[in-house]
C-alpha positions in Angstrom: 12.0 -27.7 -21.4 11.1 -26.6 -17.9 9.7 -29.7 -16.5 12.3 -29.7 -13.7 13.8 -32.3 -11.6 13.9 -32.6 -7.7 17.1 -32.0 -5.8 18.0 -33.1 -2.3 18.4 -29.4 -1.1 17.0 -28.6 2.2 14.4 -25.9 2.9 15.9 -22.5 2.5 16.7 -20.6 5.7 14.8 -17.3 5.4 14.0 -15.6 2.3 13.3 -16.3 -1.3 11.7 -14.8 -4.4 7.9 -15.6 -4.4 6.4 -16.0 -7.9 3.3 -13.8 -8.1 2.5 -13.8 -11.8 3.7 -15.6 -14.9 3.1 -13.5 -18.0 1.5 -15.4 -21.0 3.9 -16.0 -23.9 7.0 -15.2 -21.7 9.9 -17.7 -21.3 8.5 -18.5 -17.8 5.2 -19.5 -19.2 7.0 -22.4 -21.0 8.3 -23.9 -17.9 6.6 -25.6 -14.9 6.9 -22.5 -12.6 3.5 -21.9 -10.8 2.3 -18.7 -9.4 1.8 -18.6 -5.6 3.2 -22.0 -5.0 6.8 -21.6 -6.3 9.8 -19.7 -4.9 13.1 -19.1 -6.5 15.8 -19.8 -4.1 18.9 -20.2 -6.2 20.4 -20.6 -9.8 22.9 -22.4 -11.6 25.6 -24.2 -9.4 24.9 -21.7 -6.6 22.6 -23.2 -4.0 21.1 -20.5 -1.6 20.5 -23.4 0.8 24.1 -23.7 1.8 25.3 -21.3 4.3 23.4 -18.5 6.1 23.0 -16.0 3.2 19.7 -15.6 1.5 19.2 -15.2 -2.2 20.8 -12.1 -3.6 18.3 -10.4 -6.0 21.0 -8.1 -7.5 23.1 -11.2 -8.2 20.1 -12.9 -9.7 19.4 -10.1 -12.1 23.0 -10.1 -13.3 23.0 -13.9 -13.8 19.8 -13.6 -15.8 21.2 -10.8 -18.1 24.5 -12.8 -18.6 22.2 -15.8 -19.7 20.2 -13.9 -22.3 19.2 -16.5 -25.0 21.2 -19.2 -23.0 19.9 -21.9 -20.6 19.8 -20.9 -17.0 19.0 -23.5 -14.4 16.8 -22.0 -11.7 16.4 -23.6 -8.2 12.6 -23.6 -7.5 11.2 -24.6 -4.2 7.6 -25.8 -4.2 5.1 -25.1 -1.4 3.1 -28.0 -2.5 5.8 -30.7 -2.3 8.1 -29.1 0.1 10.9 -29.9 -2.4 13.4 -28.1 -4.6 13.6 -28.8 -8.4 15.8 -27.5 -11.2 13.8 -25.6 -13.8 15.8 -24.8 -17.0 14.7 -21.4 -18.6 16.0 -19.4 -21.6 15.8 -15.6 -20.8 14.9 -13.6 -23.8 13.6 -10.1 -24.6 12.2 -11.0 -28.0 8.7 -12.0 -26.7 8.4 -8.7 -24.7 9.5 -6.6 -27.7 6.9 -7.9 -29.9 4.1 -7.2 -27.3 5.4 -3.8 -26.6 5.4 -3.0 -30.4 1.7 -3.8 -30.4 0.9 -1.4 -27.5 0.1 2.3 -28.3 2.8 4.9 -27.3 3.1 5.9 -23.8 2.5 9.6 -23.1 5.4 9.8 -20.8 7.7 8.8 -23.5 9.6 6.4 -21.2 9.9 2.8 -22.8 9.7 0.3 -20.2 12.7 -2.2 -20.0 11.6 -5.7 -21.4 11.5 -8.5 -19.1 13.9 -11.3 -19.6 11.8 -14.0 -17.7 8.2 -12.7 -17.6 8.0 -13.1 -13.9 6.6 -10.9 -11.2 8.1 -11.7 -7.9 8.5 -10.4 -4.3 11.1 -11.1 -1.8 9.5 -12.6 1.4 9.8 -15.1 4.1 8.9 -18.1 2.3 7.8 -20.4 5.1 4.8 -18.3 6.0 4.0 -16.9 2.5 1.5 -19.8 1.7 -0.2 -19.8 4.9 -2.6 -16.9 4.2 -5.3 -18.8 2.5 -9.0 -19.0 3.0 -10.6 -22.5 2.9 -14.1 -22.7 1.5 -16.2 -24.7 4.0 -19.7 -23.9 3.2 -21.6 -22.4 0.4 -25.2 -21.4 0.6 -27.7 -22.0 -2.0 -28.4 -19.0 -4.3 -25.5 -17.0 -2.9 -22.8 -15.0 -4.7 -20.3 -17.8 -3.8 -22.5 -20.5 -5.5 -22.9 -18.4 -8.5 -19.2 -18.0 -8.7 -18.7 -21.9 -8.6 -16.9 -22.2 -5.3 -16.6 -25.7 -4.2 -16.8 -26.5 -0.4 -13.8 -28.2 1.2 -12.1 -28.5 -2.3 -11.3 -24.7 -2.8 -9.0 -22.4 -1.3 -8.9 -18.5 -2.1 -5.2 -17.6 -2.3 -5.3 -14.0 -3.4 -7.0 -11.3 -5.6 -6.2 -9.3 -8.6 -5.2 -6.4 -6.7 -2.2 -7.9 -4.9 -1.0 -10.0 -2.1 -3.1 -10.9 1.0 -0.7 -10.9 3.8 -3.1 -11.3 6.9 -6.4 -12.9 7.9 -8.4 -9.7 7.7 -7.0 -8.7 4.4 -9.4 -10.7 2.5 -12.5 -9.6 4.4 -11.4 -6.1 3.9 -11.3 -6.6 0.2 -14.7 -8.0 0.1 -16.2 -5.2 2.0 -14.6 -2.8 -0.4 -16.3 -4.6 -3.3 -19.9 -4.6 -2.4 -22.0 -4.6 -5.5 -18.8 -4.6 -7.6 -17.0 -7.5 -9.2 -14.1 -8.9 -7.2 -11.6 -11.1 -9.1 -10.0 -13.7 -6.8 -7.6 -16.5 -7.4 -8.8 -20.0 -6.3 -6.8 -23.2 -5.9 -8.7 -26.4 -6.4 -6.9 -29.4 -4.6 -9.1 -32.0 -6.4 -7.9 -30.7 -9.9 -4.6 -29.2 -8.8 -5.1 -26.0 -10.6 -5.5 -22.2 -10.1 -8.5 -20.3 -11.7 -9.7 -16.8 -11.6 -13.2 -16.4 -10.1 -15.4 -13.3 -10.2 -17.3 -12.6 -6.9 -19.9 -9.9 -6.6 -20.5 -9.3 -2.8 -23.9 -8.0 -2.0 -26.5 -7.9 0.7 -29.6 -8.4 -1.5 -29.1 -12.0 -2.8 -31.7 -13.4 -0.2 -29.6 -14.9 2.4 -27.1 -14.1 5.1 -23.8 -12.4 4.4 -22.0 -10.6 1.6 -21.0 -13.9 -0.1 -23.0 -16.6 1.5 -19.9 -18.5 2.2 -18.1 -19.8 5.4 -14.3 -19.7 5.2 -11.6 -21.5 7.4 -8.4 -19.8 8.2 -5.3 -20.9 10.1 -3.3 -24.0 10.7 -6.2 -26.5 10.3 -7.2 -24.9 7.1 -4.0 -24.7 5.1 -3.6 -26.3 1.8 -2.4 -30.0 2.4 0.9 -30.8 1.2 0.9 -33.2 -1.8 3.4 -36.0 -2.7 6.2 -35.3 -5.2 5.3 -36.7 -8.7 1.6 -36.2 -8.4 1.4 -34.2 -11.4 4.4 -35.7 -13.5 3.6 -35.6 -17.3 1.0 -33.0 -17.3 1.1 -29.2 -17.6 -0.9 -27.3 -15.0 -2.8 -24.2 -15.7 -1.9 -21.3 -13.5 -2.9 -17.7 -12.8 -1.3 -15.9 -15.7 -3.8 -13.1 -16.2 -4.7 -10.0 -14.1 -2.8 -8.4 -11.3 -3.2 -4.6 -11.2 -0.1 -4.4 -9.0 1.7 -6.0 -6.2 3.1 -3.8 -3.6 5.1 -6.0 -1.2 8.6 -5.5 -2.4 7.9 -6.5 -6.0 11.0 -7.6 -7.8 10.7 -8.2 -11.6 13.9 -9.7 -13.2 15.3 -7.6 -14.7 12.2 -5.5 -15.0 8.5 -5.9 -16.0 6.1 -3.2 -17.2 5.5 -1.3 -13.9 2.1 -1.4 -12.3 0.7 1.1 -10.0 0.1 -0.1 -6.4 -3.5 -1.1 -5.4 -5.4 1.3 -3.3 -5.6 0.1 0.3 -9.0 0.8 2.0 -9.3 1.5 5.7 -11.7 -0.3 8.0 -13.3 0.1 11.3 -12.5 -2.5 14.1 -15.0 -5.4 13.8 -14.9 -8.7 15.4 -14.8 -11.9 13.5 -16.7 -15.0 14.7 -14.5 -18.1 15.6 -15.3 -21.4 13.8 -13.8 -24.9 14.4 -13.8 -27.5 11.5 -11.9 -30.8 11.7 -9.0 -30.8 9.3 -9.1 -33.3 6.3 -5.8 -34.8 5.1 -7.6 -35.0 1.7 -10.3 -32.4 1.1 -13.8 -34.1 0.7 -17.2 -33.0 0.1 -19.4 -32.8 3.3 -22.0 -35.5 3.5 -25.2 -34.9 5.5 -25.0 -33.2 8.8 -21.9 -32.8 10.9 -21.4 -35.8 13.4 -20.2 -35.6 17.1 -16.5 -34.7 17.2 -16.4 -32.9 14.0 -16.3 -29.5 15.8 -18.8 -26.7 16.0 -19.8 -24.1 13.5 -20.2 -20.5 14.2 -21.8 -17.8 12.2 -23.1 -14.2 13.0 -25.8 -12.0 11.6 -25.1 -9.2 13.9 -22.0 -8.4 16.0 -22.0 -10.6 19.2 -24.8 -12.9 18.2 -23.2 -16.4 17.8 -23.5 -20.1 18.6 -20.8 -22.7 19.3 -17.5 -22.5 21.1 -14.5 -20.8 19.4 -11.5 -23.2 19.2 -8.1 -22.6 17.5 -7.7 -20.3 14.7 -10.8 -18.7 13.0 -13.1 -19.4 10.2 -15.3 -16.6 9.2 -18.8 -16.2 7.5 -19.2 -13.1 5.7 -22.5 -12.3 7.3 -24.2 -8.9 7.4 -22.8 -6.3 9.5 -20.3 -8.5 11.2 -18.3 -8.6 8.1 -15.1 -6.5 8.3 -15.2 -3.4 6.2 -12.4 -1.8 4.3 
């Protein structure tokens, strides 16, 4: 169940439910639904692509409850293939009740409502939801990024355990807020087409420049390449299923997951980010040797204002010394 099949539906008009987390052992974990890349845009015979109306979350909750212990066909749009597929799922409370029975009693005395799907989602404009990714371009030897296993050109940071990253500076804010502390981030590998959790420990005493010793690309040239449909037929892909202390951007849980407190948002002073141009690769490849002519210039800073190269397009940032944003 849950492998899904493609449909000929067009891209949804505006809003969809962005899948942020799939709870282990839940009905959703038995399907092909992937965190970050998948968006629920409709259900059953009702296609949210037809007409100008967006997905009605209240109606979806009602439909899910009506299909408890029955097969419900969800329409799921993939940010990878840019196609919509039908994913059958059987909503159930049994898995959640078993897990709740094993938990110690809550001091508040309020029993959380069991989730029928095991999905944490948020309503968002889907077209730009997958644009906020940080492409790993360079990893320095002996750096925290190397110790964590980040792969140049093949890896993208797509989020962290505390929630959703909705703007370019969000990731750098989070890094500065975790100096000498473990930071759990979610990393997508194009080479292996999977998500994994990586623990970074930003610090200034690892022996080189920057908090992470890593150069990132952000913007149009550094988005995750679209992949052809059918690339992963016949295999189940691991996804980010653990972690997540909370998601604050209009979190919608169908019908309800155990509530989580919103992550603390640190403030930051205004700091400049260096610009960085790298040629986009249709298929990520490892860098070989030095950069040849026409491949663009690299820029990194040790102190604010000291830089080399010419900024072009959107930015790539090296988390170097005091030039890193703080949070």
